N, CA, C and O atoms as a GROMACS GRO file, in nm:
protein
  260
    1MET      N    1  -0.292   2.630  -0.197
    1MET     CA    2  -0.329   2.520  -0.287
    1MET      C    3  -0.412   2.422  -0.206
    1MET      O    4  -0.377   2.386  -0.093
    2SER      N    5  -0.522   2.377  -0.264
    2SER     CA    6  -0.607   2.282  -0.194
    2SER      C    7  -0.538   2.146  -0.184
    2SER      O    8  -0.444   2.117  -0.258
    3GLU      N    9  -0.586   2.066  -0.091
    3GLU     CA   10  -0.529   1.931  -0.076
    3GLU      C   11  -0.540   1.853  -0.207
    3GLU      O   12  -0.448   1.781  -0.246
    4GLU      N   13  -0.653   1.868  -0.273
    4GLU     CA   14  -0.674   1.797  -0.400
    4GLU      C   15  -0.571   1.839  -0.505
    4GLU      O   16  -0.514   1.754  -0.573
    5MET      N   17  -0.549   1.969  -0.517
    5MET     CA   18  -0.451   2.018  -0.614
    5MET      C   19  -0.310   1.973  -0.577
    5MET      O   20  -0.230   1.940  -0.665
    6ALA      N   21  -0.280   1.972  -0.449
    6ALA     CA   22  -0.148   1.926  -0.405
    6ALA      C   23  -0.129   1.780  -0.440
    6ALA      O   24  -0.021   1.739  -0.484
    7GLU      N   25  -0.232   1.700  -0.421
    7GLU     CA   26  -0.224   1.557  -0.454
    7GLU      C   27  -0.208   1.538  -0.605
    7GLU      O   28  -0.128   1.454  -0.648
    8LEU      N   29  -0.282   1.614  -0.684
    8LEU     CA   30  -0.269   1.604  -0.830
    8LEU      C   31  -0.129   1.646  -0.875
    8LEU      O   32  -0.072   1.585  -0.965
    9SER      N   33  -0.076   1.749  -0.813
    9SER     CA   34   0.060   1.793  -0.845
    9SER      C   35   0.162   1.685  -0.813
    9SER      O   36   0.254   1.659  -0.890
   10SER      N   37   0.144   1.622  -0.698
   10SER     CA   38   0.233   1.513  -0.657
   10SER      C   39   0.224   1.396  -0.754
   10SER      O   40   0.325   1.336  -0.791
   11LEU      N   41   0.103   1.363  -0.797
   11LEU     CA   42   0.084   1.257  -0.895
   11LEU      C   43   0.151   1.291  -1.028
   11LEU      O   44   0.208   1.205  -1.094
   12GLY      N   45   0.144   1.418  -1.066
   12GLY     CA   46   0.210   1.463  -1.189
   12GLY      C   47   0.360   1.443  -1.181
   12GLY      O   48   0.423   1.399  -1.277
   13THR      N   49   0.418   1.475  -1.066
   13THR     CA   50   0.561   1.455  -1.046
   13THR      C   51   0.598   1.307  -1.058
   13THR      O   52   0.695   1.272  -1.124
   14ALA      N   53   0.519   1.222  -0.992
   14ALA     CA   54   0.544   1.078  -0.999
   14ALA      C   55   0.529   1.026  -1.142
   14ALA      O   56   0.605   0.941  -1.186
   15LEU      N   57   0.431   1.078  -1.212
   15LEU     CA   58   0.407   1.036  -1.350
   15LEU      C   59   0.522   1.076  -1.441
   15LEU      O   60   0.561   1.000  -1.529
   16ARG      N   61   0.578   1.195  -1.420
   16ARG     CA   62   0.694   1.238  -1.500
   16ARG      C   63   0.813   1.145  -1.476
   16ARG      O   64   0.884   1.110  -1.571
   17GLU      N   65   0.835   1.107  -1.352
   17GLU     CA   66   0.946   1.015  -1.320
   17GLU      C   67   0.922   0.878  -1.383
   17GLU      O   68   1.014   0.819  -1.439
   18LEU      N   69   0.801   0.828  -1.374
   18LEU     CA   70   0.768   0.700  -1.435
   18LEU      C   71   0.786   0.706  -1.586
   18LEU      O   72   0.839   0.612  -1.646
   19THR      N   73   0.744   0.815  -1.646
   19THR     CA   74   0.760   0.832  -1.791
   19THR      C   75   0.907   0.831  -1.829
   19THR      O   76   0.945   0.769  -1.928
   20ARG      N   77   0.989   0.900  -1.751
   20ARG     CA   78   1.133   0.903  -1.777
   20ARG      C   79   1.193   0.762  -1.769
   20ARG      O   80   1.276   0.725  -1.852
   21ARG      N   81   1.150   0.685  -1.671
   21ARG     CA   82   1.204   0.550  -1.654
   21ARG      C   83   1.160   0.457  -1.768
   21ARG      O   84   1.240   0.378  -1.818
   22VAL      N   85   1.035   0.468  -1.810
   22VAL     CA   86   0.986   0.387  -1.922
   22VAL      C   87   1.060   0.425  -2.049
   22VAL      O   88   1.099   0.337  -2.126
   23ALA      N   89   1.081   0.554  -2.072
   23ALA     CA   90   1.153   0.599  -2.191
   23ALA      C   91   1.296   0.544  -2.192
   23ALA      O   92   1.347   0.504  -2.296
   24SER      N   93   1.359   0.544  -2.077
   24SER     CA   94   1.495   0.490  -2.067
   24SER      C   95   1.498   0.342  -2.103
   24SER      O   96   1.587   0.297  -2.175
   25LEU      N   97   1.402   0.267  -2.051
   25LEU     CA   98   1.394   0.124  -2.084
   25LEU      C   99   1.367   0.103  -2.233
   25LEU      O  100   1.422   0.012  -2.295
   26ALA      N  101   1.283   0.188  -2.290
   26ALA     CA  102   1.254   0.179  -2.434
   26ALA      C  103   1.379   0.204  -2.516
   26ALA      O  104   1.405   0.133  -2.613
   27GLU      N  105   1.456   0.304  -2.477
   27GLU     CA  106   1.581   0.334  -2.548
   27GLU      C  107   1.679   0.217  -2.538
   27GLU      O  108   1.744   0.181  -2.636
   28GLN      N  109   1.689   0.158  -2.420
   28GLN     CA  110   1.778   0.042  -2.401
   28GLN      C  111   1.734  -0.073  -2.490
   28GLN      O  112   1.818  -0.138  -2.553
   29ALA      N  113   1.604  -0.100  -2.494
   29ALA     CA  114   1.553  -0.208  -2.578
   29ALA      C  115   1.580  -0.179  -2.725
   29ALA      O  116   1.613  -0.269  -2.802
   30SER      N  117   1.566  -0.053  -2.764
   30SER     CA  118   1.592  -0.014  -2.902
   30SER      C  119   1.739  -0.035  -2.938
   30SER      O  120   1.771  -0.082  -3.047
   31THR      N  121   1.827  -0.001  -2.845
   31THR     CA  122   1.971  -0.019  -2.867
   31THR      C  123   2.006  -0.167  -2.886
   31THR      O  124   2.095  -0.201  -2.964
   32ARG      N  125   1.934  -0.254  -2.814
   32ARG     CA  126   1.956  -0.398  -2.827
   32ARG      C  127   1.884  -0.458  -2.948
   32ARG      O  128   1.893  -0.578  -2.974
   33ALA      N  129   1.814  -0.373  -3.021
   33ALA     CA  130   1.735  -0.415  -3.137
   33ALA      C  131   1.622  -0.511  -3.097
   33ALA      O  132   1.585  -0.599  -3.174
   34ASP      N  133   1.569  -0.492  -2.977
   34ASP     CA  134   1.452  -0.568  -2.933
   34ASP      C  135   1.330  -0.486  -2.976
   34ASP      O  136   1.270  -0.413  -2.897
   35ASP      N  137   1.295  -0.502  -3.104
   35ASP     CA  138   1.194  -0.416  -3.164
   35ASP      C  139   1.056  -0.427  -3.100
   35ASP      O  140   0.988  -0.326  -3.081
   36GLU      N  141   1.016  -0.548  -3.066
   36GLU     CA  142   0.883  -0.566  -3.008
   36GLU      C  143   0.873  -0.495  -2.872
   36GLU      O  144   0.778  -0.421  -2.846
   37LEU      N  145   0.973  -0.517  -2.786
   37LEU     CA  146   0.972  -0.454  -2.655
   37LEU      C  147   0.984  -0.302  -2.666
   37LEU      O  148   0.911  -0.229  -2.599
   38SER      N  149   1.076  -0.255  -2.749
   38SER     CA  150   1.094  -0.110  -2.760
   38SER      C  151   0.968  -0.044  -2.815
   38SER      O  152   0.930   0.064  -2.769
   39SER      N  153   0.904  -0.106  -2.911
   39SER     CA  154   0.782  -0.051  -2.969
   39SER      C  155   0.673  -0.039  -2.863
   39SER      O  156   0.606   0.064  -2.853
   40GLU      N  157   0.654  -0.142  -2.785
   40GLU     CA  158   0.552  -0.139  -2.680
   40GLU      C  159   0.586  -0.036  -2.573
   40GLU      O  160   0.498   0.037  -2.527
   41LEU      N  161   0.712  -0.030  -2.533
   41LEU     CA  162   0.752   0.066  -2.431
   41LEU      C  163   0.738   0.211  -2.480
   41LEU      O  164   0.699   0.299  -2.403
   42PHE      N  165   0.770   0.236  -2.607
   42PHE     CA  166   0.750   0.370  -2.661
   42PHE      C  167   0.601   0.406  -2.665
   42PHE      O  168   0.564   0.521  -2.644
   43ALA      N  169   0.515   0.306  -2.691
   43ALA     CA  170   0.370   0.331  -2.688
   43ALA      C  171   0.326   0.364  -2.545
   43ALA      O  172   0.243   0.453  -2.526
   44VAL      N  173   0.379   0.294  -2.447
   44VAL     CA  174   0.348   0.323  -2.307
   44VAL      C  175   0.396   0.464  -2.273
   44VAL      O  176   0.326   0.540  -2.206
   45GLU      N  177   0.515   0.499  -2.318
   45GLU     CA  178   0.568   0.633  -2.292
   45GLU      C  179   0.475   0.740  -2.348
   45GLU      O  180   0.445   0.838  -2.280
   46ARG      N  181   0.428   0.721  -2.470
   46ARG     CA  182   0.337   0.820  -2.532
   46ARG      C  183   0.209   0.833  -2.449
   46ARG      O  184   0.159   0.943  -2.427
   47ALA      N  185   0.156   0.720  -2.404
   47ALA     CA  186   0.033   0.722  -2.324
   47ALA      C  187   0.057   0.795  -2.191
   47ALA      O  188  -0.027   0.874  -2.147
   48LEU      N  189   0.172   0.769  -2.129
   48LEU     CA  190   0.204   0.836  -2.003
   48LEU      C  191   0.221   0.986  -2.024
   48LEU      O  192   0.176   1.066  -1.941
   49ARG      N  193   0.286   1.026  -2.133
   49ARG     CA  194   0.302   1.169  -2.161
   49ARG      C  195   0.165   1.236  -2.181
   49ARG      O  196   0.143   1.348  -2.136
   50GLY      N  197   0.076   1.166  -2.250
   50GLY     CA  198  -0.059   1.220  -2.268
   50GLY      C  199  -0.131   1.236  -2.134
   50GLY      O  200  -0.196   1.337  -2.110
   51ALA      N  201  -0.118   1.137  -2.048
   51ALA     CA  202  -0.178   1.145  -1.916
   51ALA      C  203  -0.116   1.261  -1.836
   51ALA      O  204  -0.186   1.332  -1.764
   52GLY      N  205   0.013   1.278  -1.850
   52GLY     CA  206   0.081   1.388  -1.781
   52GLY      C  207   0.031   1.524  -1.827
   52GLY      O  208   0.012   1.614  -1.746
   53ARG      N  209   0.009   1.538  -1.957
   53ARG     CA  210  -0.043   1.665  -2.010
   53ARG      C  211  -0.183   1.693  -1.955
   53ARG      O  212  -0.217   1.807  -1.922
   54ARG      N  213  -0.264   1.588  -1.946
   54ARG     CA  214  -0.399   1.606  -1.893
   54ARG      C  215  -0.396   1.649  -1.747
   54ARG      O  216  -0.470   1.738  -1.707
   55LEU      N  217  -0.310   1.585  -1.669
   55LEU     CA  218  -0.296   1.624  -1.528
   55LEU      C  219  -0.246   1.767  -1.516
   55LEU      O  220  -0.293   1.843  -1.430
   56GLU      N  221  -0.153   1.804  -1.601
   56GLU     CA  222  -0.098   1.940  -1.597
   56GLU      C  223  -0.206   2.043  -1.626
   56GLU      O  224  -0.210   2.149  -1.563
   57ARG      N  225  -0.293   2.013  -1.720
   57ARG     CA  226  -0.403   2.106  -1.750
   57ARG      C  227  -0.495   2.124  -1.629
   57ARG      O  228  -0.550   2.232  -1.607
   58LEU      N  229  -0.510   2.017  -1.550
   58LEU     CA  230  -0.594   2.027  -1.431
   58LEU      C  231  -0.531   2.110  -1.320
   58LEU      O  232  -0.601   2.170  -1.239
   59THR      N  233  -0.399   2.113  -1.316
   59THR     CA  234  -0.331   2.177  -1.205
   59THR      C  235  -0.272   2.314  -1.239
   59THR      O  236  -0.222   2.384  -1.151
   60THR      N  237  -0.278   2.353  -1.367
   60THR     CA  238  -0.224   2.483  -1.408
   60THR      C  239  -0.338   2.585  -1.410
   60THR      O  240  -0.440   2.562  -1.474
   61PRO      N  241  -0.321   2.696  -1.340
   61PRO     CA  242  -0.425   2.800  -1.345
   61PRO      C  243  -0.452   2.844  -1.489
   61PRO      O  244  -0.361   2.851  -1.571
   62LYS      N  245  -0.576   2.873  -1.519
   62LYS     CA  246  -0.616   2.905  -1.657
   62LYS      C  247  -0.538   3.021  -1.717
   62LYS      O  248  -0.514   3.022  -1.837
   63GLY      N  249  -0.498   3.117  -1.638
   63GLY     CA  250  -0.422   3.230  -1.690
   63GLY      C  251  -0.279   3.195  -1.727
   63GLY      O  252  -0.214   3.272  -1.798
   64ARG      N  253  -0.229   3.082  -1.681
   64ARG     CA  254  -0.088   3.045  -1.707
   64ARG      C  255  -0.074   2.939  -1.816
   64ARG      O  256   0.037   2.893  -1.841
   65ARG      N  257  -0.182   2.899  -1.879
   65ARG     CA  258  -0.178   2.794  -1.982
   65ARG      C  259  -0.129   2.847  -2.113
   65ARG      O  260  -0.120   2.773  -2.211
   0.00000   0.00000   0.00000
């Protein structure tokens, strides 16, 4: 694996962890009925998941997609 691909893979891992943490905070806010905060955090989660999918497409060999 090239250095570039290794770095992208590492970024993907970090992004998945960040997404998990944001989702957890969104769930907590939702449980507290903090609608404004939970709504914004869920929007951030969706954006992070989209970014994660894009990174995954860059790092997955074409035959394995």
